[in-house]
C-alpha positions in Angstrom: 19.2 109.6 57.1 19.9 106.8 54.7 21.5 107.9 51.5 21.8 106.1 48.1 23.4 107.0 44.8 21.5 105.1 42.1 22.0 104.8 38.3 22.2 102.5 35.4 25.3 100.6 34.4 28.2 102.8 33.2 26.5 106.1 34.2 29.4 107.6 36.2 28.2 106.5 39.6 31.5 105.0 40.4 33.2 108.3 40.0 30.6 110.1 42.0 30.8 107.6 44.9 34.6 108.1 44.9 34.1 111.8 45.0 31.6 111.6 47.9 34.1 109.4 49.7 36.3 112.5 49.9 33.9 113.9 52.5 35.6 113.3 55.9 32.4 112.0 57.4 31.4 109.7 54.6 31.6 105.9 54.7 31.1 105.3 50.9 29.9 101.7 50.5 30.7 100.5 47.0 28.9 97.7 45.2 27.1 95.8 48.0 23.6 95.2 46.9 24.0 94.5 43.2 26.2 91.4 43.8 24.1 89.7 46.5 21.5 87.0 45.6 18.6 89.2 44.4 16.0 86.9 46.0 17.6 87.1 49.4 19.3 90.6 49.7 16.1 92.2 51.0 14.1 89.1 52.0 11.8 89.8 55.0 12.4 86.4 56.6 14.8 86.7 59.6 18.2 85.0 59.3 21.0 84.3 61.7 24.2 86.4 61.6 26.2 83.6 60.1 23.7 83.1 57.3 24.0 86.8 56.6 27.7 86.6 56.5 27.4 83.7 54.0 25.1 85.9 51.9 27.4 88.9 51.5 30.5 86.7 51.2 29.2 84.4 48.5 30.9 84.7 45.1 29.3 86.5 42.2 29.5 83.8 39.4 29.6 86.3 36.6 32.6 88.0 38.2 34.3 84.6 38.7 33.7 83.7 35.0 35.1 87.0 33.7 38.2 87.0 36.0 39.1 83.3 35.2 39.3 84.2 31.5 41.8 87.0 32.1 39.6 90.0 31.5 40.2 93.2 33.5 37.3 95.0 35.2 38.2 98.5 36.6 35.7 98.3 39.4 37.2 95.1 40.8 39.8 96.6 43.2 40.9 93.5 45.2 44.7 93.3 45.3 45.4 90.1 43.2 49.1 89.4 43.2 49.8 92.2 45.7 49.6 90.3 49.0 45.9 89.3 48.7 45.0 85.8 49.8 42.9 85.1 46.7 44.0 84.5 43.2 42.2 85.6 40.1 41.3 82.0 39.3 39.5 81.5 42.6 35.9 82.5 43.6 36.2 85.8 45.4 33.8 86.7 48.2 31.5 89.4 47.0 32.4 92.1 49.5 36.1 91.7 48.6 35.4 92.5 44.9 35.1 96.2 45.5 33.4 97.2 48.8 36.1 96.3 51.4 39.2 97.2 49.2 37.7 100.7 48.9 37.6 101.1 52.7 41.1 100.0 53.7 44.5 98.9 52.6 44.2 95.4 54.0 40.8 94.1 52.8 41.5 90.5 53.8 41.9 91.5 57.4 38.8 93.6 57.3 36.9 90.7 55.7 37.8 88.5 58.6 36.7 91.3 61.0 33.4 91.7 59.2 32.7 88.0 59.2 33.4 87.7 62.9 31.2 90.8 63.6 28.2 89.8 61.6 28.3 86.3 63.1 27.2 88.0 66.4 24.2 89.7 64.9 20.8 88.6 66.2 18.4 86.8 64.1 16.7 89.5 61.9 15.8 90.3 58.3 18.5 91.1 55.8 17.8 94.8 55.8 18.3 95.0 59.5 21.6 93.1 59.1 22.7 95.6 56.4 21.9 98.6 58.7 23.8 97.0 61.6 26.8 96.3 59.4 26.8 99.9 58.0 26.5 101.4 61.5 29.4 99.3 62.8 31.6 100.3 59.8 30.8 104.0 60.4 31.7 103.7 64.0 34.8 101.6 63.3 36.2 104.1 60.8 35.2 107.2 62.8 32.8 108.4 60.2 29.4 110.1 60.8 27.2 108.7 58.0 27.1 106.0 55.3 25.9 106.1 51.7 25.6 103.1 49.3 26.2 103.0 45.6 25.9 100.0 43.4 26.1 99.8 39.6 22.7 99.3 37.9 20.8 100.1 41.1 18.2 102.2 39.3 16.9 98.9 38.0 15.8 97.9 41.5 15.0 101.4 42.9 11.6 100.1 43.9 13.1 97.6 46.3 15.3 100.2 47.8 12.4 102.6 48.3 10.3 99.9 50.0 13.0 98.7 52.3 14.6 102.1 53.1 11.4 104.1 53.4 13.1 107.3 54.8 16.1 107.3 52.5 17.1 110.0 50.0 18.0 108.8 46.5 20.4 110.7 44.2 20.1 109.5 40.6 23.1 110.1 38.3 22.4 109.5 34.6 24.4 109.7 31.4 23.4 109.9 27.8 21.9 106.5 27.0 23.8 105.6 23.8 27.1 106.5 25.5 26.3 104.5 28.6 25.3 101.5 26.4 28.4 101.7 24.4 30.5 101.7 27.5 28.8 98.5 28.5 29.7 96.9 25.2 33.4 97.3 26.2 32.9 96.3 29.8 33.3 92.5 30.2 31.3 92.2 33.5 28.3 93.8 31.7 28.8 92.2 28.3 28.4 88.7 29.6 25.2 89.0 31.6 23.5 91.3 29.1 24.4 88.9 26.2 22.8 86.1 28.1 19.8 88.1 29.3 18.8 89.2 25.8 20.0 86.1 24.0 22.3 88.1 21.8 23.6 86.3 18.7 27.4 85.8 18.6 29.6 87.4 16.0 29.5 84.2 13.9 25.7 84.1 14.0 25.4 81.3 16.6 22.6 81.6 19.2 23.1 80.8 22.9 21.0 77.7 22.5 23.6 76.4 20.1 26.4 76.6 22.6 25.3 73.9 24.9 25.2 74.2 28.7 26.1 77.7 29.9 28.1 76.8 33.1 29.6 79.9 34.7 32.0 77.7 36.6 33.2 75.7 33.6 37.0 75.8 33.1 37.9 78.2 30.3 39.1 76.5 27.2 38.8 79.3 24.7 36.0 77.5 23.0 33.7 77.0 25.9 30.3 78.7 25.8 31.2 81.5 28.3 34.5 82.3 26.6 32.7 82.5 23.2 30.1 84.9 24.6 32.8 87.1 26.2 34.8 87.2 22.9 31.8 88.3 20.9 30.6 91.8 20.3 26.8 91.9 20.1 24.9 94.7 18.5 25.1 98.0 20.5 21.3 98.1 20.3 21.2 95.1 22.7 23.0 97.2 25.3 20.8 100.2 24.5 17.8 98.0 25.2 19.2 97.0 28.6 20.0 100.6 29.5 16.5 101.7 28.6 14.9 98.8 30.5 16.8 99.9 33.6 15.6 103.5 33.2 12.0 102.3 32.7 12.1 100.1 35.8 13.5 102.9 38.0 11.0 105.5 36.9 8.1 103.2 37.8 9.3 103.5 41.4 9.2 107.2 41.5 5.5 107.3 42.3 6.4 105.8 45.7 8.9 108.6 46.5 8.1 112.1 47.9 9.8 114.8 45.7 12.1 115.9 48.5 13.6 112.4 48.7 14.7 112.2 45.0 17.1 114.3 42.9 18.9 113.8 39.6 22.2 115.0 38.3 23.8 114.5 34.9 27.1 112.9 34.5 28.1 115.4 31.9 27.4 118.3 34.3 29.4 116.6 37.1 32.5 116.3 35.0 32.1 119.8 33.5 31.6 121.7 36.8 32.2 119.2 39.7 32.3 121.7 42.6 29.0 123.3 41.7 27.3 119.9 41.1 28.7 118.6 44.4 27.4 121.6 46.2 23.9 120.8 45.0 24.4 117.1 46.0 25.7 118.2 49.4 22.5 120.3 50.0 20.1 117.5 48.8 21.8 114.8 50.9 22.1 117.2 53.9 25.7 116.3 54.4 27.5 117.8 57.4 30.2 120.4 57.0 33.2 118.7 55.5 35.7 121.5 54.8 37.3 121.5 51.3 36.1 118.0 50.3 34.4 119.2 47.1 37.6 120.7 45.8 39.5 117.5 46.6 36.8 115.5 44.9 36.9 117.7 41.8 40.5 116.6 41.4 39.3 113.1 40.6 37.7 114.2 37.4 39.8 113.5 34.3 37.5 115.1 31.8 34.6 113.8 29.8 35.1 110.5 28.0 35.3 110.7 24.2 31.9 110.1 22.6 31.6 106.7 20.9 28.2 106.9 19.3 29.3 109.3 16.4 31.9 106.7 15.4 29.4 103.9 14.8 28.2 102.9 11.3 25.0 104.8 10.6 22.7 101.7 10.8 24.2 100.7 14.2 23.9 104.2 15.5 20.2 104.5 14.4 19.3 101.1 16.0 21.1 102.1 19.2 19.3 105.5 19.4 16.0 103.8 18.8 16.6 101.3 21.6 17.5 104.1 24.0 14.8 106.6 23.0 12.1 105.8 25.6 14.7 106.2 28.4 16.1 109.3 26.8 12.7 110.9 26.8 12.1 110.1 30.5 15.4 111.7 31.3 14.7 114.8 29.3 17.5 113.9 26.9 15.4 113.6 23.7 
């Protein structure tokens, strides 16, 4: 059985995938699909193994732009400055951003191993390459199953459903305004969302006023990308993005049999992790794993403080209005 954890940005899916990684049989694949070229990650045209390796090892330009400007992103777990071969200023292969560092203590060595392995793959569509890579990693690590989780994956749930037709999908969701406000403070989200929705900067400038938006331009402090990252757009912009992801995901549910889809609330997960993990264990039909749920519960550090009540009234009202359609779909309004 193929298994996926899906959600919007900043919904708690990173915590959940770390918890599921406590299962002794689980190969928890962090952040693979969301950083691959979206036009090629599930393309049906067959490609050679080396081309597939280039696809999953290509840099993610938004990550490069953020790191080069000195911003921290918690999900980026590559060991810069701790023996890793890459520096923060250099383009980082996508699977070294989070996926491989979550699987071992020497991600550079595993990267070399993965690149050599996928180069031997036959010519086949990207999805077949993904499956072959996952199967090899499961065998290599002595696991019994894989599950994949990428941030904002609910946005492209329809693609996952079509390309993994027998998979089960666990959707974790969080209160919309709180998820949106978490994105406001998350540099790797603030940059693409600001660009996507043409959010005005703090000084009122529009993106069109900034000149060419070159993600690879050297940071000067006044370059366009640095100015976007230093700005704090209206929270409603991020509420709109959150809501659009929910709407996109729910459109795909008509393609899913009920037994292949389940939802959990982030708030319930952190309040009663063992009970929620037991429900997840049953839905995903996980093999017996001993006391993994109790170990996983130890990763919970309590519920984050709510940010929405601290907003000025006008900003809070605009944010809630932007989130409302998604909140209704999730049964939160």
